[in-house]
BATI-583620 format. One record per residue (C-alpha): residue number from 1; x, y, z. Coordinates in Angstrom, 3 decimals, always signed. Layout:
<nodes>
NODE num       xx       yy       zz
NODE NUM        X        Y        Z
...
</nodes>
This chain:
<nodes>
NODE num       xx       yy       zz
NODE   1   -0.022   -0.022   +0.066
NODE   2   +1.335   +3.428   -0.879
NODE   3   +0.682   +6.839   +0.388
NODE   4   +1.000   +8.115   -3.319
NODE   5   +3.291  +11.102   -2.334
NODE   6   +6.894  +11.425   -2.020
NODE   7   +8.298   +9.911   +1.149
NODE   8   +9.771  +13.272   +2.416
NODE   9   +6.259  +14.556   +2.758
NODE  10   +5.537  +12.135   +5.340
NODE  11   +6.560  +12.077   +9.030
NODE  12   +8.456   +9.149  +10.467
NODE  13   +6.185   +7.240  +12.738
NODE  14   +6.377   +7.508  +16.501
NODE  15   +6.731  +10.883  +18.146
NODE  16   +8.831  +12.918  +15.598
NODE  17   +8.699  +16.623  +16.304
NODE  18   +8.924  +17.522  +12.655
NODE  19   +9.581  +21.164  +13.590
NODE  20   +5.885  +21.845  +14.413
NODE  21   +6.145  +22.516  +18.189
NODE  22   +3.741  +25.012  +19.698
NODE  23   +2.873  +25.414  +23.489
NODE  24   +4.204  +22.138  +24.230
NODE  25   +2.399  +20.398  +21.357
NODE  26   +3.962  +18.660  +18.601
NODE  27   +2.662  +16.936  +15.419
NODE  28   +3.375  +13.186  +14.788
NODE  29   +2.375  +10.482  +12.415
NODE  30   +0.499   +7.660  +14.053
NODE  31   -0.505   +4.061  +12.961
NODE  32   -4.300   +3.725  +13.128
NODE  33   -4.025   -0.038  +13.486
NODE  34   -1.981   +0.133  +16.641
NODE  35   -2.319   +3.497  +18.271
NODE  36   -5.590   +3.576  +20.276
NODE  37   -5.293   +7.119  +21.096
NODE  38   -6.949   +8.051  +17.855
NODE  39  -10.161   +6.302  +18.786
NODE  40  -10.078   +7.384  +22.310
NODE  41  -10.068  +11.019  +21.103
NODE  42  -12.884  +10.293  +18.826
NODE  43  -14.931   +8.683  +21.556
NODE  44  -14.557  +11.747  +23.821
NODE  45  -15.098  +14.445  +21.297
NODE  46  -18.676  +15.698  +20.650
NODE  47  -18.072  +16.678  +17.049
NODE  48  -16.549  +13.358  +15.931
NODE  49  -18.057  +11.619  +13.031
NODE  50  -17.810   +8.320  +11.250
NODE  51  -15.663   +9.702   +8.526
NODE  52  -12.765  +10.057  +11.040
NODE  53  -13.120   +6.414  +12.370
NODE  54  -10.302   +4.145  +11.484
NODE  55  -12.939   +1.687   +9.958
NODE  56  -13.936   +4.343   +7.424
NODE  57  -10.416   +5.182   +6.623
NODE  58   -9.328   +1.542   +6.145
NODE  59  -12.121   +1.098   +3.804
NODE  60  -10.770   +4.083   +1.869
NODE  61   -7.384   +2.469   +1.881
NODE  62   -8.553   -0.806   +0.521
NODE  63  -10.536   +0.988   -2.176
NODE  64   -7.433   +1.907   -4.127
NODE  65   -4.546   +0.683   -2.006
NODE  66   -3.418   +4.144   -0.964
NODE  67   -2.320   +4.711   +2.632
NODE  68   -3.759   +7.310   +4.957
NODE  69   -1.255   +9.861   +6.513
NODE  70   -2.601  +10.049  +10.001
NODE  71   -1.326  +13.255  +11.574
NODE  72   -1.960  +13.770  +15.269
NODE  73   -1.075  +16.558  +17.710
NODE  74   +0.171  +15.448  +21.064
NODE  75   +0.921  +17.198  +24.283
NODE  76   +3.959  +16.708  +26.430
NODE  77   +2.209  +13.901  +28.313
NODE  78   +1.535  +11.945  +25.049
NODE  79   -2.155  +12.645  +24.991
NODE  80   -3.668  +13.396  +21.686
NODE  81   -5.082  +17.017  +21.383
NODE  82   -5.969  +16.793  +17.778
NODE  83   -6.209  +14.559  +14.595
NODE  84   -5.974  +15.167  +10.824
NODE  85   -6.280  +12.312   +8.372
NODE  86   -4.904  +12.965   +4.848
NODE  87   -4.723  +10.920   +1.734
NODE  88   -3.059  +11.714   -1.707
NODE  89   -4.983  +11.366   -4.961
NODE  90   -3.596  +10.911   -8.425
NODE  91   -5.869  +13.450  -10.101
NODE  92   -7.811  +13.223  -13.327
NODE  93   -6.010  +13.655  -16.608
NODE  94   -6.377  +16.195  -19.302
NODE  95   -7.753  +18.781  -16.667
NODE  96  -11.012  +16.858  -16.454
NODE  97  -13.053  +18.459  -13.556
NODE  98  -10.786  +21.389  -13.350
NODE  99   -8.389  +22.252  -10.542
NODE 100  -10.708  +20.465   -7.831
NODE 101   -9.918  +17.137   -9.633
NODE 102   -6.179  +17.517   -9.906
NODE 103   -3.639  +15.898   -7.565
NODE 104   -4.682  +16.590   -3.941
NODE 105   -3.672  +15.902   -0.324
NODE 106   -7.149  +15.707   +1.107
NODE 107   -8.878  +15.102   +4.366
NODE 108  -10.292  +12.944   +2.972
NODE 109  -10.857  +12.103   -0.710
NODE 110  -14.257  +10.669   -1.511
NODE 111  -15.485  +11.763   +1.994
NODE 112  -17.817  +14.714   +2.849
NODE 113  -16.010  +15.943   +6.071
NODE 114  -13.098  +14.600   +7.909
NODE 115  -11.088  +17.254   +9.801
NODE 116   -9.124  +18.530  +11.435
NODE 117  -10.789  +17.478  +14.742
NODE 118   -9.185  +18.863  +17.995
NODE 119   -9.819  +19.776  +21.569
NODE 120   -7.599  +22.821  +21.549
NODE 121   -7.319  +25.753  +18.887
NODE 122   -3.477  +25.578  +19.088
NODE 123   -3.678  +21.872  +18.283
NODE 124   -5.838  +22.808  +15.151
NODE 125   -3.325  +25.526  +14.183
NODE 126   -0.335  +23.144  +14.427
NODE 127   -2.101  +20.537  +12.376
NODE 128   -2.944  +22.863   +9.660
NODE 129   +0.743  +24.260   +9.512
NODE 130   +1.972  +20.585   +9.317
NODE 131   -0.321  +19.835   +6.430
NODE 132   +0.609  +22.951   +4.613
NODE 133   +4.203  +22.134   +5.071
NODE 134   +3.580  +18.948   +3.324
NODE 135   +1.835  +20.684   +0.447
NODE 136   +4.817  +22.833   -0.156
NODE 137   +7.032  +19.738   -0.532
NODE 138   +5.307  +18.881   -3.852
NODE 139   +4.142  +21.787   -5.904
NODE 140   +1.788  +19.350   -7.987
NODE 141   -0.254  +18.589   -4.860
NODE 142   -3.157  +20.873   -3.570
NODE 143   -4.018  +20.733   +0.057
NODE 144   -7.648  +20.361   +0.693
NODE 145   -9.175  +20.405   +4.146
NODE 146  -12.786  +19.348   +4.714
NODE 147  -13.870  +20.585   +8.332
NODE 148  -17.531  +20.866   +9.567
NODE 149  -17.471  +24.540   +9.235
NODE 150  -14.906  +27.413   +8.622
NODE 151  -11.490  +27.029  +10.247
NODE 152  -10.095  +29.535  +12.456
NODE 153   -7.809  +31.880  +10.515
NODE 154   -4.355  +30.650  +11.272
NODE 155   -2.641  +31.759   +8.173
NODE 156   -3.220  +33.736   +5.088
NODE 157   -1.960  +30.891   +3.073
NODE 158   -5.027  +28.777   +3.497
NODE 159   -7.880  +29.847   +1.306
NODE 160  -11.500  +29.174   +2.598
NODE 161  -14.185  +28.585   -0.230
NODE 162  -17.772  +27.797   +0.224
NODE 163  -18.787  +24.206   -0.791
NODE 164  -22.236  +22.678   -1.144
NODE 165  -24.975  +22.692   +1.532
NODE 166  -25.755  +19.593   +3.611
NODE 167  -29.093  +18.975   +5.215
NODE 168  -29.137  +18.285   +8.932
NODE 169  -32.049  +17.202  +11.217
NODE 170  -31.757  +17.715  +14.861
NODE 171  -33.136  +14.689  +16.743
NODE 172  -35.147  +14.759  +20.018
NODE 173  -34.415  +12.705  +23.022
NODE 174  -37.690  +10.751  +22.561
NODE 175  -38.670   +9.262  +19.039
NODE 176  -42.317   +9.987  +19.962
NODE 177  -41.309  +13.754  +19.786
NODE 178  -40.161  +13.538  +16.118
NODE 179  -41.891  +15.995  +13.843
NODE 180  -40.918  +16.613  +10.205
NODE 181  -41.391  +20.227   +9.473
NODE 182  -44.724  +21.865  +10.094
NODE 183  -48.066  +19.849  +10.757
NODE 184  -49.047  +19.812   +6.961
NODE 185  -45.664  +18.466   +5.949
NODE 186  -45.585  +15.952   +8.658
NODE 187  -48.821  +14.704   +7.637
NODE 188  -47.748  +14.317   +3.976
NODE 189  -44.884  +12.237   +4.943
NODE 190  -47.161  +10.061   +7.352
NODE 191  -49.462   +9.620   +4.372
NODE 192  -46.549   +8.362   +2.062
NODE 193  -45.473   +5.962   +4.769
NODE 194  -48.915   +4.724   +5.146
NODE 195  -49.354   +4.337   +1.387
NODE 196  -46.177   +2.326   +1.092
NODE 197  -47.331   +0.040   +4.043
NODE 198  -50.625   -0.493   +2.461
NODE 199  -49.055   -1.580   -0.753
NODE 200  -47.062   -4.375   +1.060
NODE 201  -43.712   -2.503   +1.335
NODE 202  -41.640   -3.363   +4.342
NODE 203  -38.471   -2.324   +5.541
NODE 204  -35.766   -4.435   +7.301
NODE 205  -32.101   -4.400   +8.092
NODE 206  -29.590   -6.124   +5.801
NODE 207  -28.068   -9.222   +7.543
NODE 208  -25.047  -10.027   +5.461
NODE 209  -23.017   -9.306   +2.278
NODE 210  -25.603  -11.095   +0.147
NODE 211  -27.956   -8.513   +0.956
NODE 212  -25.250   -5.823   +0.274
NODE 213  -24.661   -7.425   -3.355
NODE 214  -28.237   -7.158   -4.097
NODE 215  -28.414   -3.622   -3.020
NODE 216  -25.361   -2.649   -5.048
NODE 217  -27.363   -3.366   -8.362
NODE 218  -29.826   -0.941   -7.319
NODE 219  -27.196   +1.526   -6.455
NODE 220  -25.521   +1.129   -9.831
NODE 221  -28.848   +1.882  -11.530
NODE 222  -29.465   +4.934   -9.305
NODE 223  -25.969   +6.517  -10.068
NODE 224  -26.564   +6.030  -13.734
NODE 225  -29.870   +7.849  -13.656
NODE 226  -28.601  +10.880  -11.690
NODE 227  -25.385  +10.898  -13.734
NODE 228  -22.910  +10.292  -10.801
NODE 229  -20.007   +7.693  -11.051
NODE 230  -20.567   +4.730   -8.854
NODE 231  -18.117   +3.576   -6.208
NODE 232  -16.693   +0.002   -6.635
NODE 233  -18.345   -2.829   -4.852
NODE 234  -14.964   -3.538   -3.063
NODE 235  -15.355   -0.351   -1.192
NODE 236  -18.772   -1.282   +0.205
NODE 237  -17.625   -4.693   +0.893
NODE 238  -14.607   -3.181   +2.889
NODE 239  -16.949   -0.914   +4.578
NODE 240  -19.337   -3.635   +5.640
NODE 241  -16.405   -5.875   +7.041
NODE 242  -14.974   -2.900   +8.927
NODE 243  -18.099   -1.458  +10.448
NODE 244  -20.892   -3.998  +10.546
NODE 245  -19.785   -5.791  +13.694
NODE 246  -19.158   -2.465  +15.383
NODE 247  -22.781   -1.309  +14.755
NODE 248  -21.704   +1.516  +12.742
NODE 249  -23.140   +0.743   +9.430
NODE 250  -26.987   -0.097   +8.767
NODE 251  -28.418   -1.011   +5.356
NODE 252  -32.188   -0.472   +5.389
NODE 253  -33.875   -2.550   +2.702
NODE 254  -37.312   -1.757   +1.326
NODE 255  -39.074   -4.962   -0.068
NODE 256  -42.569   -5.594   -1.431
NODE 257  -44.300   -8.847   -1.216
NODE 258  -46.770   -9.755   -3.748
NODE 259  -48.277  -13.260   -4.365
NODE 260  -45.499  -14.843   -2.386
NODE 261  -42.800  -13.107   -4.314
NODE 262  -40.441  -10.594   -2.519
NODE 263  -38.983   -7.824   -4.783
NODE 264  -36.151   -5.609   -3.476
NODE 265  -37.158   -1.955   -4.237
NODE 266  -34.759   +0.351   -2.473
NODE 267  -32.017   +0.385   +0.006
NODE 268  -30.064   +2.970   +2.007
NODE 269  -26.759   +2.808   +3.872
NODE 270  -26.791   +4.807   +7.275
NODE 271  -23.359   +5.418   +8.850
NODE 272  -23.323   +6.607  +12.422
NODE 273  -20.788   +7.465  +15.134
NODE 274  -20.768   +9.648  +18.187
NODE 275  -23.905  +11.961  +17.974
NODE 276  -24.480  +11.984  +14.237
NODE 277  -25.943   +9.583  +11.564
NODE 278  -25.358  +10.023   +7.901
NODE 279  -27.557   +8.968   +5.097
NODE 280  -24.747   +8.150   +2.873
NODE 281  -25.720   +5.915   -0.097
NODE 282  -29.001   +5.153   -1.682
NODE 283  -30.324   +2.837   -4.517
NODE 284  -33.907   +2.558   -5.608
NODE 285  -35.656   +0.835   -8.639
NODE 286  -36.679   +3.523  -11.169
NODE 287  -40.150   +1.910  -11.559
NODE 288  -40.796   +1.804   -7.857
NODE 289  -40.859   +5.496   -6.857
NODE 290  -44.672   +5.691   -6.797
NODE 291  -44.429   +2.980   -3.886
NODE 292  -42.676   +5.445   -1.805
NODE 293  -39.833   +3.143   -0.589
NODE 294  -37.356   +5.894   +0.063
NODE 295  -39.855   +7.728   +2.304
NODE 296  -40.487   +4.446   +4.261
NODE 297  -36.870   +3.771   +4.622
NODE 298  -36.110   +7.461   +5.883
NODE 299  -38.983   +7.046   +8.263
NODE 300  -37.470   +3.984   +9.832
NODE 301  -33.878   +5.183   +9.740
NODE 302  -34.526   +8.579  +11.419
NODE 303  -36.637   +6.955  +14.183
NODE 304  -33.837   +4.160  +14.468
NODE 305  -31.224   +6.862  +14.894
NODE 306  -33.347   +8.703  +17.482
NODE 307  -33.952   +5.489  +19.561
NODE 308  -30.098   +4.895  +19.499
NODE 309  -29.658   +8.273  +21.232
NODE 310  -28.084  +10.068  +18.313
NODE 311  -28.715  +13.843  +18.176
NODE 312  -28.285  +14.703  +14.509
NODE 313  -29.414  +12.964  +11.264
NODE 314  -27.268  +14.263   +8.244
NODE 315  -29.112  +13.726   +4.956
NODE 316  -25.935  +14.703   +3.002
NODE 317  -24.944  +17.395   +0.651
NODE 318  -26.671  +18.528   -2.515
NODE 319  -25.245  +20.113   -5.570
NODE 320  -26.843  +23.515   -6.776
NODE 321  -28.223  +21.693   -9.857
NODE 322  -30.398  +19.176   -8.000
NODE 323  -33.277  +21.066   -6.472
NODE 324  -35.588  +18.099   -6.240
NODE 325  -33.011  +16.317   -4.064
NODE 326  -32.771  +19.271   -1.877
NODE 327  -36.541  +19.385   -1.592
NODE 328  -36.636  +15.766   -0.588
NODE 329  -34.069  +16.172   +2.028
NODE 330  -35.593  +19.472   +3.472
NODE 331  -39.089  +18.048   +3.821
NODE 332  -37.890  +16.029   +6.646
NODE 333  -37.360  +19.038   +8.675
NODE 334  -33.554  +19.254   +7.983
NODE 335  -31.918  +22.545   +7.873
NODE 336  -29.365  +23.566   +5.263
NODE 337  -25.800  +23.952   +6.426
NODE 338  -22.990  +25.409   +4.403
NODE 339  -19.903  +23.274   +4.000
NODE 340  -16.499  +24.679   +3.365
NODE 341  -13.259  +23.543   +1.534
NODE 342   -9.965  +25.028   +2.686
NODE 343   -7.092  +24.989   +0.070
NODE 344   -3.486  +25.515   -0.259
NODE 345   -2.599  +27.114   -2.586
NODE 346   -5.357  +29.203   -3.812
NODE 347   -7.573  +27.094   -6.122
NODE 348  -10.051  +29.838   -7.340
NODE 349  -11.023  +28.986  -10.837
NODE 350  -11.440  +31.620  -13.548
NODE 351  -14.728  +31.884  -15.585
NODE 352  -13.132  +30.344  -18.757
NODE 353  -12.034  +27.081  -16.950
NODE 354  -15.630  +26.950  -15.291
NODE 355  -17.262  +27.413  -18.667
NODE 356  -15.118  +24.864  -20.530
NODE 357  -15.795  +22.171  -17.826
NODE 358  -19.481  +22.938  -17.818
NODE 359  -19.671  +22.244  -21.600
NODE 360  -17.708  +19.027  -21.121
NODE 361  -20.027  +17.841  -18.189
NODE 362  -23.140  +18.660  -20.242
NODE 363  -21.917  +16.364  -22.983
NODE 364  -20.895  +13.631  -20.499
NODE 365  -24.385  +13.659  -18.885
NODE 366  -26.043  +13.173  -22.220
NODE 367  -23.981  +10.265  -22.822
NODE 368  -23.902   +8.502  -19.253
NODE 369  -27.423   +7.588  -18.969
NODE 370  -27.339   +5.688  -22.190
NODE 371  -24.454   +3.407  -21.004
NODE 372  -24.827   -0.164  -19.837
NODE 373  -24.348   -0.535  -16.051
NODE 374  -21.166   -2.602  -16.299
NODE 375  -19.746   +0.097  -18.377
NODE 376  -20.669   +2.836  -15.741
NODE 377  -19.297   +0.744  -12.975
NODE 378  -15.933   +0.284  -14.801
NODE 379  -15.763   +4.190  -15.663
NODE 380  -16.718   +5.027  -12.060
NODE 381  -13.989   +2.885  -10.718
NODE 382  -11.515   +4.471  -13.106
NODE 383  -12.606   +7.938  -12.130
NODE 384  -12.542   +7.481   -8.319
NODE 385   -9.213   +5.738   -8.550
NODE 386   -7.954   +9.261   -9.388
NODE 387  -10.065  +11.272   -7.112
</nodes>
């Protein structure tokens, strides 16, 4: 397994100062497989999310054989005060996707949010400066940080740019207190749930990888329909094996039983850790929307997250050109929250680049939906291997 960047960019493992000492703090490189302090920090931090968990990171590593650079900030007593996972990407050729798709050192690639996460502003500053230093060592790499919100201004070199909006539902302590928007909106959702139930649609939890493989075919079809490259199955298989026994991944499946025959209609993967559940991946038969399987799944998934004591349900980010998806997520009472990307060096794009990439993407979308699923699967694997 390779980090994908020159060796001098990485720290030696095991408490090397690396010149980033600040208020008794130092940045070190840790091994997520043996250093339990990483998980201990996550378990004690109210803002920790699944995307910082070693299980998610190991699944990313197995997806394309690229090693995570696990930066940590420790104090003089050896206690971790902050973490920042980074992973290098190869970048797309021919300037496809513009600067955002070039070679990056990201926290983390193919991940919504991942850090830095710390208990001390000084630790955050030390981690950011260490990451910038690594970016300087290879001029072809762009540093990309994906925190929950805007990072404190520690240096003028790090540029903050607004990203997409994600939709977050605050959960009550009691599932009986769940309300989805105003009374009219809640009643509409309840009607959809009752309709699905009357039509014989039921929701159950996936039990094994056989269920996961069956769901993956729906996922491929959905990704083709919405013109998004699909992730390879080996990623989902690795994610299942890393997180299922820990109870951090749930696959909700909606099935319809008619005349003794059971048909899989839809499925959604929910990832959870700490106080937050994430609606992460979905697949649905294109001829099953009238049966409302996605509404029924969300109803069950949100109630389940509430029963498990989680405080937030994140329905995920939405691009500006998908207003119907934004409507689906906001109808559950979720509020939009702006995400940000922090870059070094400045990656602001000029108008000509944006226009040229827009023309390319329009042509690609027209073609994508006509391709066989096997072809979109292969193309998606090729694309994500570089992102």
